MMTF fields as JSON, N, C-alpha, C and O atoms, coordinates in Angstrom:
{
  "mmtfVersion": "1.0.0",
  "mmtfProducer": "UNKNOWN",
  "numBonds": 347,
  "numAtoms": 348,
  "numGroups": 87,
  "numChains": 1,
  "numModels": 1,
  "chainsPerModel": [1],
  "groupsPerChain": [87],
  "chainIdList": ["A"],
  "bondAtomList": [4, 2, 8, 6, 12, 10, 16, 14, 20, 18, 24, 22, 28, 26, 32, 30, 36, 34, 40, 38, 44, 42, 48, 46, 52, 50, 56, 54, 60, 58, 64, 62, 68, 66, 72, 70, 76, 74, 80, 78, 84, 82, 88, 86, 92, 90, 96, 94, 100, 98, 104, 102, 108, 106, 112, 110, 116, 114, 120, 118, 124, 122, 128, 126, 132, 130, 136, 134, 140, 138, 144, 142, 148, 146, 152, 150, 156, 154, 160, 158, 164, 162, 168, 166, 172, 170, 176, 174, 180, 178, 184, 182, 188, 186, 192, 190, 196, 194, 200, 198, 204, 202, 208, 206, 212, 210, 216, 214, 220, 218, 224, 222, 228, 226, 232, 230, 236, 234, 240, 238, 244, 242, 248, 246, 252, 250, 256, 254, 260, 258, 264, 262, 268, 266, 272, 270, 276, 274, 280, 278, 284, 282, 288, 286, 292, 290, 296, 294, 300, 298, 304, 302, 308, 306, 312, 310, 316, 314, 320, 318, 324, 322, 328, 326, 332, 330, 336, 334, 340, 338, 344, 342],
  "bondOrderList": [1, 1, 1, 1, 1, 1, 1, 1, 1, 1, 1, 1, 1, 1, 1, 1, 1, 1, 1, 1, 1, 1, 1, 1, 1, 1, 1, 1, 1, 1, 1, 1, 1, 1, 1, 1, 1, 1, 1, 1, 1, 1, 1, 1, 1, 1, 1, 1, 1, 1, 1, 1, 1, 1, 1, 1, 1, 1, 1, 1, 1, 1, 1, 1, 1, 1, 1, 1, 1, 1, 1, 1, 1, 1, 1, 1, 1, 1, 1, 1, 1, 1, 1, 1, 1, 1],
  "groupList": [{"groupName": "MET", "atomNameList": ["N", "CA", "C", "O"], "elementList": ["N", "C", "C", "O"], "formalChargeList": [0, 0, 0, 0], "bondAtomList": [1, 0, 2, 1, 3, 2], "bondOrderList": [1, 1, 2], "singleLetterCode": "M", "chemCompType": "L-PEPTIDE LINKING"}, {"groupName": "ASN", "atomNameList": ["N", "CA", "C", "O"], "elementList": ["N", "C", "C", "O"], "formalChargeList": [0, 0, 0, 0], "bondAtomList": [1, 0, 2, 1, 3, 2], "bondOrderList": [1, 1, 2], "singleLetterCode": "N", "chemCompType": "L-PEPTIDE LINKING"}, {"groupName": "HIS", "atomNameList": ["N", "CA", "C", "O"], "elementList": ["N", "C", "C", "O"], "formalChargeList": [0, 0, 0, 0], "bondAtomList": [1, 0, 2, 1, 3, 2], "bondOrderList": [1, 1, 2], "singleLetterCode": "H", "chemCompType": "L-PEPTIDE LINKING"}, {"groupName": "GLN", "atomNameList": ["N", "CA", "C", "O"], "elementList": ["N", "C", "C", "O"], "formalChargeList": [0, 0, 0, 0], "bondAtomList": [1, 0, 2, 1, 3, 2], "bondOrderList": [1, 1, 2], "singleLetterCode": "Q", "chemCompType": "L-PEPTIDE LINKING"}, {"groupName": "THR", "atomNameList": ["N", "CA", "C", "O"], "elementList": ["N", "C", "C", "O"], "formalChargeList": [0, 0, 0, 0], "bondAtomList": [1, 0, 2, 1, 3, 2], "bondOrderList": [1, 1, 2], "singleLetterCode": "T", "chemCompType": "L-PEPTIDE LINKING"}, {"groupName": "PRO", "atomNameList": ["N", "CA", "C", "O"], "elementList": ["N", "C", "C", "O"], "formalChargeList": [0, 0, 0, 0], "bondAtomList": [1, 0, 2, 1, 3, 2], "bondOrderList": [1, 1, 2], "singleLetterCode": "P", "chemCompType": "L-PEPTIDE LINKING"}, {"groupName": "ILE", "atomNameList": ["N", "CA", "C", "O"], "elementList": ["N", "C", "C", "O"], "formalChargeList": [0, 0, 0, 0], "bondAtomList": [1, 0, 2, 1, 3, 2], "bondOrderList": [1, 1, 2], "singleLetterCode": "I", "chemCompType": "L-PEPTIDE LINKING"}, {"groupName": "LYS", "atomNameList": ["N", "CA", "C", "O"], "elementList": ["N", "C", "C", "O"], "formalChargeList": [0, 0, 0, 0], "bondAtomList": [1, 0, 2, 1, 3, 2], "bondOrderList": [1, 1, 2], "singleLetterCode": "K", "chemCompType": "L-PEPTIDE LINKING"}, {"groupName": "VAL", "atomNameList": ["N", "CA", "C", "O"], "elementList": ["N", "C", "C", "O"], "formalChargeList": [0, 0, 0, 0], "bondAtomList": [1, 0, 2, 1, 3, 2], "bondOrderList": [1, 1, 2], "singleLetterCode": "V", "chemCompType": "L-PEPTIDE LINKING"}, {"groupName": "ASP", "atomNameList": ["N", "CA", "C", "O"], "elementList": ["N", "C", "C", "O"], "formalChargeList": [0, 0, 0, 0], "bondAtomList": [1, 0, 2, 1, 3, 2], "bondOrderList": [1, 1, 2], "singleLetterCode": "D", "chemCompType": "L-PEPTIDE LINKING"}, {"groupName": "ALA", "atomNameList": ["N", "CA", "C", "O"], "elementList": ["N", "C", "C", "O"], "formalChargeList": [0, 0, 0, 0], "bondAtomList": [1, 0, 2, 1, 3, 2], "bondOrderList": [1, 1, 2], "singleLetterCode": "A", "chemCompType": "L-PEPTIDE LINKING"}, {"groupName": "GLY", "atomNameList": ["N", "CA", "C", "O"], "elementList": ["N", "C", "C", "O"], "formalChargeList": [0, 0, 0, 0], "bondAtomList": [1, 0, 2, 1, 3, 2], "bondOrderList": [1, 1, 2], "singleLetterCode": "G", "chemCompType": "PEPTIDE LINKING"}, {"groupName": "SER", "atomNameList": ["N", "CA", "C", "O"], "elementList": ["N", "C", "C", "O"], "formalChargeList": [0, 0, 0, 0], "bondAtomList": [1, 0, 2, 1, 3, 2], "bondOrderList": [1, 1, 2], "singleLetterCode": "S", "chemCompType": "L-PEPTIDE LINKING"}, {"groupName": "TYR", "atomNameList": ["N", "CA", "C", "O"], "elementList": ["N", "C", "C", "O"], "formalChargeList": [0, 0, 0, 0], "bondAtomList": [1, 0, 2, 1, 3, 2], "bondOrderList": [1, 1, 2], "singleLetterCode": "Y", "chemCompType": "L-PEPTIDE LINKING"}, {"groupName": "LEU", "atomNameList": ["N", "CA", "C", "O"], "elementList": ["N", "C", "C", "O"], "formalChargeList": [0, 0, 0, 0], "bondAtomList": [1, 0, 2, 1, 3, 2], "bondOrderList": [1, 1, 2], "singleLetterCode": "L", "chemCompType": "L-PEPTIDE LINKING"}, {"groupName": "ARG", "atomNameList": ["N", "CA", "C", "O"], "elementList": ["N", "C", "C", "O"], "formalChargeList": [0, 0, 0, 0], "bondAtomList": [1, 0, 2, 1, 3, 2], "bondOrderList": [1, 1, 2], "singleLetterCode": "R", "chemCompType": "L-PEPTIDE LINKING"}, {"groupName": "PHE", "atomNameList": ["N", "CA", "C", "O"], "elementList": ["N", "C", "C", "O"], "formalChargeList": [0, 0, 0, 0], "bondAtomList": [1, 0, 2, 1, 3, 2], "bondOrderList": [1, 1, 2], "singleLetterCode": "F", "chemCompType": "L-PEPTIDE LINKING"}, {"groupName": "GLU", "atomNameList": ["N", "CA", "C", "O"], "elementList": ["N", "C", "C", "O"], "formalChargeList": [0, 0, 0, 0], "bondAtomList": [1, 0, 2, 1, 3, 2], "bondOrderList": [1, 1, 2], "singleLetterCode": "E", "chemCompType": "L-PEPTIDE LINKING"}, {"groupName": "CYS", "atomNameList": ["N", "CA", "C", "O"], "elementList": ["N", "C", "C", "O"], "formalChargeList": [0, 0, 0, 0], "bondAtomList": [1, 0, 2, 1, 3, 2], "bondOrderList": [1, 1, 2], "singleLetterCode": "C", "chemCompType": "L-PEPTIDE LINKING"}],
  "groupTypeList": [0, 1, 2, 3, 4, 3, 5, 4, 6, 7, 8, 6, 9, 10, 0, 0, 11, 12, 11, 7, 4, 4, 13, 0, 6, 7, 3, 14, 1, 1, 9, 1, 9, 15, 12, 7, 15, 16, 14, 6, 8, 4, 5, 13, 14, 7, 17, 6, 9, 15, 14, 6, 11, 10, 0, 5, 9, 14, 18, 16, 3, 12, 4, 17, 12, 2, 7, 12, 7, 12, 7, 17, 6, 7, 9, 14, 6, 10, 17, 15, 2, 1, 8, 8, 6, 6, 2],
  "groupIdList": [1, 2, 3, 4, 5, 6, 7, 8, 9, 10, 11, 12, 13, 14, 15, 16, 17, 18, 19, 20, 21, 22, 23, 24, 25, 26, 27, 28, 29, 30, 31, 32, 33, 34, 35, 36, 37, 38, 39, 40, 41, 42, 43, 44, 45, 46, 47, 48, 49, 50, 51, 52, 53, 54, 55, 56, 57, 58, 59, 60, 61, 62, 63, 64, 65, 66, 67, 68, 69, 70, 71, 72, 73, 74, 75, 76, 77, 78, 79, 80, 81, 82, 83, 84, 85, 86, 87],
  "secStructList": [7, 7, 7, 7, 7, 7, 7, 7, 7, 7, 7, 7, 7, 7, 7, 6, 6, 1, 1, 2, 2, 2, 2, 2, 2, 2, 2, 2, 2, 2, 7, 7, 7, 6, 6, 7, 7, 7, 3, 3, 3, 3, 1, 7, 2, 2, 2, 2, 2, 2, 2, 2, 2, 2, 7, 6, 6, 6, 6, 7, 5, 7, 7, 7, 6, 6, 1, 7, 1, 2, 2, 2, 2, 2, 2, 2, 2, 2, 6, 6, 7, 7, 3, 3, 3, 3, 7],
  "xCoordList": [-27.307, -26.537, -24.912, -24.402, -24.374, -23.244, -22.017, -21.866, -21.243, -20.195, -18.471, -17.444, -18.705, -17.537, -16.755, -17.197, -15.458, -14.131, -14.095, -14.655, -13.635, -13.148, -11.635, -11.021, -11.088, -9.821, -8.942, -9.24, -8.037, -6.613, -5.693, -4.999, -5.813, -4.913, -3.722, -3.804, -2.65, -1.397, -0.21, 0.293, -0.114, 0.669, 2.019, 2.21, 2.872, 4.393, 5.225, 5.847, 5.231, 5.791, 7.549, 8.022, 7.908, 9.621, 10.29, 9.813, 11.283, 12.374, 12.844, 12.929, 13.159, 13.628, 14.485, 14.974, 15.063, 16.448, 16.399, 17.399, 14.908, 15.149, 14.682, 14.55, 14.329, 13.842, 12.49, 11.97, 12.109, 10.296, 10.153, 9.776, 10.515, 10.088, 10.613, 10.014, 12.102, 12.223, 11.971, 12.238, 11.344, 10.56, 9.086, 8.68, 8.771, 7.222, 7.249, 6.153, 8.242, 8.785, 8.956, 8.427, 9.764, 10.075, 8.407, 7.688, 8.068, 6.605, 5.579, 5.098, 5.304, 4.53, 5.12, 4.428, 6.392, 6.608, 6.888, 7.147, 6.734, 6.885, 5.3, 5.08, 4.343, 2.537, 2.598, 3.229, 2.131, 1.23, 0.23, 0.013, -0.746, -2.062, -2.263, -2.361, -2.283, -2.336, -4.188, -4.502, -4.795, -6.159, -6.286, -7.109, -5.402, -4.964, -4.896, -4.192, -5.275, -5.195, -4.344, -4.347, -3.82, -2.635, -3.173, -3.759, -2.848, -2.942, -1.326, -1.16, -0.63, 0.37, 0.682, 0.772, 0.874, 0.903, 2.151, 2.477, 3.394, 4.439, 4.61, 4.036, 5.554, 5.389, 6.389, 6.738, 6.92, 8.024, 7.39, 6.813, 7.367, 7.165, 8.467, 8.38, 9.611, 10.567, 10.331, 10.722, 9.708, 9.675, 8.453, 8.406, 7.231, 6.328, 7.005, 6.72, 8.136, 9.144, 9.723, 9.535, 10.326, 10.994, 10.157, 10.466, 9.008, 7.662, 7.396, 7.505, 6.981, 6.653, 7.481, 6.937, 8.697, 9.961, 10.197, 10.336, 10.188, 10.704, 9.519, 10.045, 8.495, 6.876, 6.193, 5.008, 6.923, 6.192, 5.143, 4.066, 5.329, 4.033, 2.806, 1.689, 3.136, 1.702, 0.983, -0.049, 1.687, 1.31, 0.637, -0.309, 1.297, 0.891, 0.577, 1.433, -0.661, -1.19, -0.749, -0.527, -0.511, -0.847, -1.675, -2.139, -1.851, -2.224, -1.537, -0.307, -2.202, -1.988, -2.056, -3.001, -1.347, -1.11, -2.608, -3.412, -2.768, -3.747, -5.193, -6.079, -5.32, -6.916, -7.33, -6.487, -8.062, -8.674, -8.141, -8.008, -7.631, -6.67, -7.624, -7.758, -8.283, -9.076, -10.027, -10.484, -10.704, -11.599, -10.666, -11.094, -9.511, -8.898, -8.361, -8.041, -8.192, -7.85, -8.864, -8.644, -10.086, -11.328, -11.543, -11.942, -11.358, -11.564, -10.847, -11.413, -9.371, -8.071, -8.954, -8.993, -9.561, -9.644, -10.615, -10.473, -11.854, -13.138, -12.683, -13.504, -11.503, -11.529, -10.341, -9.535, -10.239, -9.225, -7.973, -7.441, -7.046, -6.14, -5.109, -5.54, -3.671, -3.154, -2.438, -1.797, -2.744, -2.409, -0.966, -0.659, -0.189, 0.502, 0.715, 1.138, 0.583, 0.412, 1.116, 1.655, 1.114, 1.439, 0.765, -0.432, 1.256, -0.075, 0.107, -0.828],
  "yCoordList": [14.259, 14.553, 13.845, 14.232, 13.031, 12.253, 13.133, 12.922, 13.937, 14.264, 13.797, 14.455, 12.517, 11.596, 12.077, 12.207, 12.297, 12.556, 11.426, 10.469, 11.264, 10.303, 10.161, 11.11, 8.711, 8.43, 8.82, 8.614, 9.31, 9.457, 8.296, 7.72, 8.036, 6.861, 7.396, 8.086, 7.199, 7.685, 6.51, 5.934, 6.592, 5.153, 5.767, 6.789, 4.769, 5.35, 4.431, 3.465, 4.691, 3.671, 4.133, 5.209, 3.14, 3.926, 2.502, 1.577, 2.416, 1.567, 0.901, 1.676, -0.394, -1.004, -0.197, 0.354, 0.202, 0.381, 2.177, 2.875, 2.704, 4.067, 4.643, 5.86, 4.134, 4.912, 4.72, 5.2, 4.296, 4.437, 4.002, 4.856, 2.618, 2.41, 3.334, 3.661, 3.563, 4.659, 6.117, 6.775, 6.493, 7.571, 7.806, 8.634, 6.627, 6.582, 6.235, 6.525, 5.598, 5.46, 6.984, 7.357, 7.5, 9.172, 9.397, 9.143, 9.66, 10.734, 10.018, 10.811, 8.626, 8.472, 8.317, 7.833, 8.656, 8.632, 10.526, 11.127, 10.94, 12.357, 12.971, 13.916, 12.16, 12.759, 12.855, 11.967, 13.642, 13.607, 13.024, 12.313, 13.191, 13.169, 11.408, 10.678, 11.077, 9.579, 9.03, 7.877, 9.812, 8.91, 8.607, 7.8, 9.327, 8.379, 6.944, 6.57, 6.014, 4.627, 4.631, 5.437, 3.527, 3.591, 1.82, 1.065, 1.455, 0.066, 0.202, 0.896, -0.528, -0.891, -2.141, -3.061, -2.277, -3.76, -3.87, -2.955, -5.093, -4.891, -6.182, -7.072, -6.468, -7.951, -8.951, -9.977, -8.393, -9.314, -9.574, -8.609, -10.496, -10.991, -10.137, -9.69, -10.313, -9.966, -8.267, -7.858, -7.258, -6.084, -6.087, -5.032, -6.965, -6.353, -6.146, -5.265, -7.364, -7.016, -5.513, -4.705, -5.449, -4.224, -2.938, -2.061, -3.005, -1.937, -1.744, -0.702, -2.977, -2.971, -2.386, -1.746, -2.473, -2.337, -0.623, 0.268, -0.557, 0.882, 1.801, 2.821, 1.724, 2.443, 1.941, 1.63, 1.792, 1.223, 1.971, 1.454, 3.241, 3.871, 3.922, 4.075, 3.774, 3.176, 1.431, 0.955, 0.947, -0.147, -1.13, -1.865, -1.024, -2.011, -3.285, -3.929, -4.047, -5.192, -6.048, -5.396, -7.677, -7.892, -9.121, -9.506, -9.67, -11.165, -12.414, -12.423, -13.513, -14.392, -15.525, -15.532, -16.291, -17.581, -18.294, -18.417, -18.683, -19.848, -19.328, -20.099, -17.89, -17.711, -17.129, -17.413, -16.647, -16.059, -15.095, -14.592, -14.354, -13.342, -12.105, -11.195, -12.299, -11.394, -11.252, -10.109, -12.248, -11.393, -10.875, -10.191, -11.414, -10.594, -9.487, -8.712, -9.276, -8.059, -7.056, -6.098, -7.343, -6.819, -6.515, -5.368, -7.402, -7.18, -6.279, -5.311, -6.269, -5.379, -3.789, -2.842, -3.783, -2.364, -1.825, -0.729, -2.731, -2.356, -2.179, -1.665, -2.556, -2.067, -1.317, -1.363, -0.474, 0.761, 0.621, 1.545, -0.568, -0.986, -0.483, -0.514, 0.014, 0.461, -1.508, -2.345, -1.562, -2.665, -2.684, -1.788, -3.768, -3.98, -5.318, -6.09, -5.789, -7.125, -7.364, -6.417, -8.48, -8.949, -8.974, -9.257, -8.743, -8.634, -10.16, -10.462],
  "zCoordList": [1.468, 0.399, 0.907, 1.958, 0.224, 0.723, 0.099, -1.104, 0.584, -0.141, -0.097, 0.074, -0.312, -0.098, -1.441, -2.582, -0.935, -2.019, -2.723, -2.188, -3.696, -4.681, -4.071, -3.584, -4.182, -3.815, -5.317, -6.494, -4.833, -5.361, -5.597, -4.759, -6.964, -7.509, -8.029, -9.046, -7.515, -8.569, -8.216, -7.252, -10.002, -10.145, -10.769, -11.428, -10.317, -10.193, -11.211, -10.769, -12.363, -13.222, -14.093, -14.46, -14.118, -14.565, -14.525, -13.868, -15.18, -15.386, -14.047, -13.095, -13.826, -12.809, -12.668, -13.654, -10.88, -10.78, -10.944, -11.11, -10.842, -11.325, -10.145, -10.271, -8.839, -7.619, -7.335, -6.328, -7.854, -8.157, -6.262, -5.46, -5.844, -4.555, -3.094, -2.07, -3.614, -2.863, -2.583, -1.578, -3.807, -4.121, -2.87, -2.054, -3.362, -2.872, -1.475, -0.996, -0.359, 0.644, 1.59, 2.637, 0.838, 1.116, 0.907, 1.873, 0.211, -0.142, 1.175, 1.984, 1.324, 2.566, 3.767, 4.663, 4.027, 5.415, 5.689, 6.732, 4.542, 4.851, 5.294, 6.052, 4.605, 4.41, 5.92, 6.493, 6.519, 7.886, 7.986, 8.968, 6.878, 7.366, 7.368, 6.381, 8.627, 8.791, 8.266, 7.973, 8.278, 8.063, 6.414, 5.982, 5.585, 4.205, 4.122, 5.06, 3.475, 3.583, 1.805, 0.875, 1.994, 0.962, 0.4, 1.175, -0.956, -1.283, -2.467, -3.47, -1.953, -2.99, -3.368, -2.556, -4.645, -5.666, -6.102, -6.858, -5.775, -6.236, -6.565, -5.936, -7.757, -8.352, -7.842, -8.426, -6.343, -5.445, -4.202, -3.7, -3.677, -2.152, -0.816, 0.328, -1.907, -0.973, -0.705, 0.388, -1.656, -1.393, -0.624, 0.008, -0.352, 0.899, 2.382, 3.193, 2.541, 3.77, 3.96, 4.869, 3.035, 2.617, 2.946, 3.752, 2.139, 2.609, 3.909, 4.555, 4.312, 5.499, 6.436, 7.335, 6.412, 7.643, 7.364, 8.203, 6.23, 5.648, 6.519, 6.966, 6.763, 7.097, 8.092, 7.965, 9.301, 10.383, 10.703, 10.997, 10.686, 11.306, 10.635, 11.128, 9.41, 8.332, 8.736, 8.262, 9.479, 9.807, 8.895, 9.179, 7.72, 6.659, 6.819, 7.425, 6.373, 6.144, 5.008, 3.988, 4.882, 3.535, 3.59, 4.663, 2.622, 2.413, 3.068, 3.025, 3.695, 4.043, 3.07, 2.281, 3.039, 1.796, 1.934, 1.01, 3.148, 3.474, 2.966, 2.598, 2.994, 2.852, 1.304, 0.453, 1.001, -0.367, -0.494, 0.621, -1.414, -1.583, -1.685, -0.867, -2.944, -2.711, -1.968, -1.968, -1.075, -0.226, 1.378, 2.307, 1.23, 2.35, 2.149, 3.05, 0.859, 0.316, 0.665, 1.406, 0.045, 0.323, 1.529, 1.732, 2.665, 4.075, 4.453, 4.96, 4.346, 4.903, 4.483, 5.268, 3.199, 2.617, 3.467, 4.01, 3.647, 4.291, 5.875, 6.634, 6.349, 7.678, 7.747, 8.676, 6.512, 6.755, 6.932, 7.548, 6.467, 6.492, 5.326, 4.173, 5.57, 4.643, 3.867, 4.503, 2.909, 2.214, 1.369, 0.582, 1.639, 0.218, -0.349, 0.512, -1.365, -1.667, -3.053, -3.625, -3.53, -4.646, -5.968, -5.906, -7.167, -7.743, -9.008, -9.749]
}
């Protein structure tokens, strides 16, 4: 019998400038369970660098523009990386 737990999806949605990204960075940096994996989707390329730099212990990966984005995302997730991408 397979007793896998279902992944938890948490959507953070609010007005621009209300502190969503700052809140998320604090929450993830304060979470001591490094077995958890995270997928962050942002609308801006510059946010990817900000997020990766703000959470170095989580070793976030992002897609490379010269590859198939959907295949690369699937591969990163299958390899259990933390992933940050633009939508």
